[in-house]
N, C-alpha and C positions, 0 to 999 in steps of 0.2 A: 775655372772655378768649379764647374760640374765634375771634373776629374779629381778634385781634391789636391791640386798641385800648386796652389798659391803658397808662396814661401813664408808661411807663418812661423812663429817661434816653435810651436809644437811640431810642425813638420820638419823644421831644421833639427830639432832635438832627436826626432825619430831617424834622421839621416846621419846622426852623429857629427853634425857640423855646428852644434850649439849645446851648451850645458844647461841652458835656461829655456824652458818652454812656456814661461808665463807671459801673459799679455801685459805690457808695460803700464797701461792705464789702470788696470785692476790690481795687478801685482799678486793676486791670490788665485787667479783662474788661468787654466791652460789656454793659450792663444790658438784656438781652432778657427777654421774659416767661418763656421756658423756663428761662433761667439763674436768675432770681429764684425761680421756683416749684420747681425740682427739681435744678438743676446746682450751685448755690452750696453751699458746705460745710455750712452750717447746715441748709438745706433737705434736702440729700442725707442728712445724719445723721438728720433727723426721719423721712424716708420709709423708711429702713432699719428703723426701729422699728415702722412701721405696715404695711409691705408684706411679704408672705410671701417669704422668701429664694428660693423656687423661681420667683418672678416678677420678681426683680431685673433679670435680663438684658434682658427685654423692656421692663420699666418704664422703665429708664434709657437706652434706645437709640432711642426714638421721637421724631419731630418733634412740634411742639406740637399740631397738629390730630389726628394719629394717637394721640397720648398721651391727649388728652381723650376721643376716641372709644373707645379701648381700656379706659379706666377706667370708662366708662359701659356697657361691654359685659361685662367680665369681673370676677370677684370676686377681687381681689388681696390681700385681708386675710388675716392669719395666724390667730392664735388669739384675737383680740379678740371675735369673735362679733357684730360690728356690721355693719349694712348698708353695703356698701362705697361705694355711690353717695353716701350721706350723709356717710360718713367722708372720702371723697375731696374732695367739695365743701367741707366744713367745713375741711379741712386747707389747701386752696388759699386760702380766705378768711383764715384765721389767719396764713398765711405772708405774704400781701399786707399784712395789717394790721401784721405785724412789720416789714416793709420800710418802711411809711409812718412808723412810730414812729421808725425810725432816720433816715430822710431829713428828716422835718419837725420832730421833737422831739429828735433826737440821743439817743434812748433805746434802748439795746440790750436785747434780750429773750433770756433763756436758752432753749435748746432744750427742757429739761425742763419749764419753765413752759408753753411752747407745746404740748408733747405732752399734758400732763394737761388743759389747757384744751380741746384738741380732743376728747379722749375724753369729758369731762364734757358738752360742748355737744352732741356727736353722740348721746350717750345720752339727753339731754334731748329732742332732736328725735324720737328713736325712741319715747320714752314718750308724747310729745304725739300722735304719729301713731297709736299704739295706742289711746290714750284716745279720740281722734276716731273711730276705726274702731268701737270698742265702743259709743260714744255713738250713732253713726249706725245701728248694728245694733239697739240697744235702743229708741231713740226713733223709731219710724216716723211719718212725717208722715201725718196724716189730713186728707183734703180734705172740707170741708163747704160746701155751697152755701147761702148766706144771702140771703134776699130778703124784701121786705115782704109780709105777708099781711093781707088785709082782716079786720076784726073780725067776730065772729059776728052773726047777724041780731038786731037789737034792742040792740046795744051800740055803744060808741065805742072808738076806739083813739087813744092819745096817743103821738106820736113826738117825741122831743126830741133835741137835739144841742148841742154847745158847742165853743168854740174859744178857745185861749189864745195870745197873742203874747208869747213869752218876753222879747224885747228891751224892750218897753214895759210888761211886767207887767200887761197889760190882758186882759180876758176877756169873753166874751159867750155867751149861750145863747138858744135859741128852741125852740118846739114847735108841733106841728100836731095838732088833734083831728079825727078823721075820723068822720063820721056824727053824727046828732043825738040819738039815743036815749041815755038815761042808766041803763038797767037794768043794764048790765054794762060794765066798763071794762077795757081791756087796755093794759099798759105795756110797750113794747119797749125793751130795753137790749142793747147789744153789748159791754158792759164787764163782765167777771167781777169786777173790783175793785169797781166800783160796786154790783153785786149783793151781794157779800160785805159791804160796809159797811151796806147797807140791811137785810140779813137777820140780822145778828149784833149783839152788844153792842159798842158802841164807847166806849172810855174818853174821859172828858171832857177829857183832855189832847191828844186828836187835833186837829190844826190845822183840820180840817173839821167838828169836832163840832157847832158851831152849825147849819151847813147841813144836816148829816145828821139832826139832831134835828128840824128843821122839816119836812124831807121825810117823816120817819116819822110826825109828827103829821098831815101831809096824807094819808098813806096810811091812817091809822086812822079817817078820816071814814066815816060810815055808808054805804058802798057795797061792792059785791062786786067785788073786784079780782082779775083773773086774770093 
């Protein structure tokens, strides 16, 4: 929008891909970006409901680039209590969508419908932003350094891993046992889900019940497992 590249009829005519540069709704005015977004009667009527009356003079007198910059610098909202940058961007998007519905689908949209759609969408964006802010504040990321540690003297450690190819539904696994003594065994896992399955009661309807059951039988053999 700020680069003047929205494909209005005036822009298409300048590119020699259209012979008509008029705005279909007005039929007597060139369809520029600024005309579609805030000069046309429907757009103008919408903005007067969103913009504080004290800001109308400046809001409707600027060129395209200055208009965008001004609306990202000043709070032109009246009593709606919404973040003006969100409200302004949302309004421009809905006005452009309204234009496209008229041009490509010959479907007019009432200003009242656009007005309430803009408010609902802007409020949803603000709620999502607030939820993300709260979530980021509560859930602090904790960094943990994970690395392989050798087993205790006199014991062995079993390291296993597996892989699944979703396209072919094929899987494989493997393991390495370090050291030769059998007095003590250590089993390393980096999956909290796998640990939960092995340390809790699993219903026999679980798709992996048979495998989990065999692993638990293996763990119950007479050795000390750490």
